[in-house]
C-alpha positions in Angstrom: -19.8 10.2 13.8 -17.2 11.8 11.6 -17.5 12.4 7.9 -14.7 10.0 7.1 -16.3 7.1 5.3 -14.3 4.3 7.1 -14.3 5.8 10.6 -17.6 4.9 12.2 -17.5 5.5 15.9 -15.2 6.1 18.8 -15.6 4.2 22.1 -14.3 6.6 24.8 -12.3 5.2 27.7 -9.7 7.3 29.4 -6.5 5.4 29.7 -4.3 6.1 32.7 -0.6 6.3 31.9 0.7 4.3 34.9 4.1 3.2 36.0 3.1 -0.4 35.0 2.5 0.8 31.4 5.9 2.6 31.4 7.8 -0.5 32.5 5.9 -3.0 30.3 7.7 -4.3 27.3 5.3 -5.2 24.4 2.9 -2.9 22.6 0.7 -4.3 19.9 -2.5 -4.1 17.8 -5.0 -6.8 19.0 -5.3 -9.0 15.9 -8.7 -9.4 14.3 -10.2 -12.8 13.3 -9.6 -13.8 9.7 -11.2 -13.7 7.2 -13.6 -10.8 7.9 -16.7 -10.3 5.8 -17.0 -7.4 3.4 -18.6 -4.4 5.3 -17.7 -5.9 8.7 -17.0 -3.4 11.5 -13.9 -4.3 13.6 -12.5 -2.7 16.7 -8.9 -1.3 16.5 -7.2 -1.6 19.8 -3.6 -1.1 21.0 -2.5 -2.9 24.1 0.6 -2.6 26.3 1.8 -5.3 28.7 3.9 -8.4 29.1 3.6 -12.1 28.2 0.9 -11.2 25.5 -1.4 -9.9 28.3 -2.1 -6.2 28.2 -4.3 -3.2 28.9 -5.6 -0.6 26.5 -2.8 1.8 25.5 -5.2 4.1 23.9 -5.3 6.3 20.8 -4.7 10.1 20.8 -3.2 12.7 18.5 -0.6 13.7 21.1 0.9 10.2 21.4 0.7 9.4 17.7 3.4 10.2 15.2 1.6 8.4 12.4 -1.4 6.2 11.9 -2.4 4.9 8.5 -4.6 2.4 6.7 -3.4 0.6 3.6 -5.1 -1.5 1.0 -4.2 -2.5 -2.5 -5.8 0.6 -4.0 -5.5 3.3 -1.4 -4.0 4.6 1.8 -5.5 6.8 4.4 -4.2 9.0 7.1 -6.1 8.2 10.3 -4.3 10.5 12.8 -6.6 13.5 12.2 -9.5 11.5 13.4 -8.0 10.5 16.8 -8.8 12.3 20.0 -6.9 15.6 20.6 -7.1 15.1 24.4 -7.5 12.0 26.5 -6.6 8.6 24.9 -9.5 6.5 23.7 -9.3 2.7 24.1 -11.0 1.5 20.9 -12.1 2.7 17.6 -14.5 0.9 15.2 -13.5 0.7 11.6 -15.6 -0.4 8.6 -13.9 -2.8 6.2 -15.5 -1.8 2.9 -13.1 -3.4 0.4 -12.0 -7.0 -0.2 -8.4 -8.1 0.2 -5.7 -7.3 2.7 -5.8 -4.4 5.1 -2.7 -3.1 6.8 -2.9 -0.7 9.8 0.3 1.1 10.9 0.9 3.0 14.1 4.1 4.9 15.1 4.3 6.5 18.5 5.8 9.8 19.6 8.9 9.2 21.7 8.9 8.7 25.4 11.8 8.6 27.9 12.5 6.2 30.7 15.4 5.6 33.1 16.1 2.2 34.6 18.7 1.1 37.2 21.8 -0.5 35.7 20.8 -4.0 36.7 17.3 -3.7 35.3 18.6 -2.1 32.1 21.1 -4.8 31.5 18.5 -7.6 32.2 16.2 -6.0 29.7 19.0 -5.7 27.1 19.8 -9.3 27.5 16.1 -10.3 27.1 15.8 -8.4 23.9 19.0 -9.6 22.4 20.8 -6.2 22.8 23.9 -7.3 24.7 26.0 -5.2 22.4 24.6 -2.1 24.2 25.9 -3.5 27.5 29.3 -4.1 25.9 29.4 -0.5 24.8 28.5 0.7 28.3 31.3 -1.4 29.8 33.8 -0.1 27.3 32.8 3.5 28.0 32.8 3.0 31.7 29.1 3.7 32.1 27.8 0.2 32.9 27.1 1.2 36.6 25.0 4.2 35.6 21.2 4.1 35.0 20.0 3.3 31.5 18.5 6.4 30.1 16.4 5.5 27.0 14.1 7.3 24.6 11.8 4.7 22.9 9.4 4.7 20.0 6.8 2.1 18.9 6.5 0.9 15.3 3.4 -1.3 15.2 1.4 -3.0 12.4 -1.5 -5.4 12.1 -2.9 -7.3 9.1 -6.5 -8.2 8.3 -8.1 -10.1 5.5 -11.5 -9.4 4.0 -13.0 -12.3 2.1 -10.8 -15.4 1.9 -11.2 -15.5 -1.9 -9.9 -12.0 -2.4 -6.2 -12.6 -2.0 -4.5 -11.4 -5.2 -3.1 -8.2 -3.7 0.3 -8.1 -1.9 -0.6 -5.4 0.7 0.7 -7.9 3.3 4.2 -7.3 1.9 4.0 -3.5 1.9 6.9 -1.6 3.4 5.5 1.6 5.0 8.7 3.5 6.0 8.7 2.7 9.7 12.1 3.2 11.3 12.0 -0.4 12.5 9.7 -2.6 10.4 8.7 -6.3 10.2 7.5 -7.3 6.7 6.2 -10.8 5.8 7.8 -12.5 2.9 4.8 -14.9 2.7 1.1 -14.2 3.1 0.3 -15.1 6.7 -3.3 -15.9 5.8 -2.1 -18.5 3.3 -0.3 -20.5 5.9 -1.5 -23.6 7.7 -0.6 -24.2 11.3 2.8 -25.8 11.5 4.2 -24.0 8.5 6.9 -21.3 8.5 6.7 -17.6 7.9 9.6 -15.6 6.5 10.1 -12.0 7.5 12.3 -9.1 6.5 13.6 -7.0 9.4 14.7 -3.5 8.3 15.9 -0.4 10.2 15.8 2.9 8.3 15.0 0.9 5.2 18.1 -1.3 5.3 18.3 -4.9 6.3 18.9 -5.4 10.0 21.0 -8.5 10.7 21.4 -10.1 14.1 18.1 -8.9 15.4 16.2 -11.1 17.9 12.7 -11.7 16.6 10.1 -13.2 19.0 6.8 -14.8 18.0 4.2 -14.8 20.8 1.1 -17.0 21.0 -1.3 -18.2 23.7 -3.0 -21.6 23.6 -5.0 -23.2 26.4 -3.7 -20.5 28.9 -0.1 -21.4 28.1 2.3 -18.8 26.6 4.5 -19.9 23.7 7.4 -17.7 22.6 9.5 -18.6 19.6 12.8 -16.8 19.1 15.1 -16.5 16.0 17.8 -14.2 14.9 17.8 -12.4 11.5 20.5 -13.2 9.1 22.9 -10.6 7.5 20.3 -9.8 4.8 17.7 -9.1 7.5 15.6 -12.2 6.9 14.3 -14.6 9.6 12.1 -17.6 9.5 9.6 -18.6 12.2 7.7 -21.8 12.6 4.1 -21.1 13.6 2.7 -24.4 15.0 -0.8 -23.2 16.0 -3.8 -21.3 14.6 -5.0 -18.1 16.3 -3.5 -14.8 17.4 0.2 -14.2 16.7 2.3 -11.2 17.8 5.8 -10.8 16.4 8.2 -8.4 18.0 11.7 -7.0 17.6 13.8 -4.3 19.4 16.7 -2.3 18.1 18.8 0.4 19.9 21.2 3.1 18.7 23.0 5.9 20.5 20.7 8.8 21.1 21.2 12.1 19.3 19.8 15.6 19.6 18.8 15.1 23.3 20.4 15.4 26.7 17.6 13.4 28.4 18.6 10.0 27.0 21.7 8.1 26.0 20.0 5.5 23.8 17.2 5.5 21.2 15.2 2.3 21.1 12.7 1.2 18.5 10.1 -1.5 19.1 8.8 -3.2 16.0 5.7 -5.3 16.1 3.4 -7.2 13.7 0.2 -9.0 14.6 -2.3 -11.1 12.7 -4.6 -14.1 13.1 -3.5 -17.4 11.6 -6.6 -19.2 10.3 -7.5 -22.6 11.5 -6.9 -23.8 8.0 -5.0 -22.2 5.2 -6.5 -22.1 1.7 -5.8 -18.7 0.2 -3.3 -18.5 -2.6 0.2 -18.7 -1.4 2.3 -15.7 -2.5 5.9 -14.9 -1.8 7.0 -11.3 -1.8 10.0 -10.5 -4.0 12.9 -9.6 -1.6 14.8 -7.6 -4.2 13.4 -4.2 -3.1 10.6 -2.6 -1.1 7.1 -2.1 -2.4 6.0 1.5 -3.0 3.0 2.6 -1.0 -0.1 3.2 -3.2 -1.0 6.8 -4.1 -2.6 8.8 -1.4 -6.4 9.3 -1.5 
């Protein structure tokens, strides 16, 4: 057990970095049930896979660029408490304050090369056809797609349904590609809409394809919508339960000869309660929130 007051225990499981993981698209925090009770211990788990089915991606210092925990009154750097060697599948975390809890993970970059046809199919699926157009214009469309990718992942938790006065759910944390709710997800009832702001390098990202993933009765539901010029997008969430929202953005690679494109994979997960009932709050879209002072 480490001396950090939140960090209780590490469940060790070596995670193999297989070709399946390298090819898999989505990467997310498994959302925790909401609301949690004060003092509850919850597992933090990253998964990688497709169709909202995944395997443990694991936590380790070498693969983590940043990992932080935010509440209304504090923020905490969690990276120093990760494993310095083999990835660990799960960590247990004690929720010892009421309100919203936001966990943020940014990965170190990895490179991958795909055949031209596989690369273009993936671009189309993620709404990145403009990259294919650039390749065609430059005469490189028949070449493999060499990509350097990074993950920008978030998950939201709620402790005590009555303690919802803070706006931690709307916090912008400085991720390169970031999805930020404009409404409190825990205030929604199934069938209502959630507004989001999509930003890249802190600026609104228009035209981005945002997907909302949900499983119900063994059936996968994917809802797709494009962000407007001001970076906002609205998604209808018809069912309670676990939701995973994803977006991908790609720019020409710089400072490397190993990749032609840099991609960023943004993700936000949370649990939509069976019934809403917490106070509905709309984040002011006029400017980003400033993270609380470090403790």
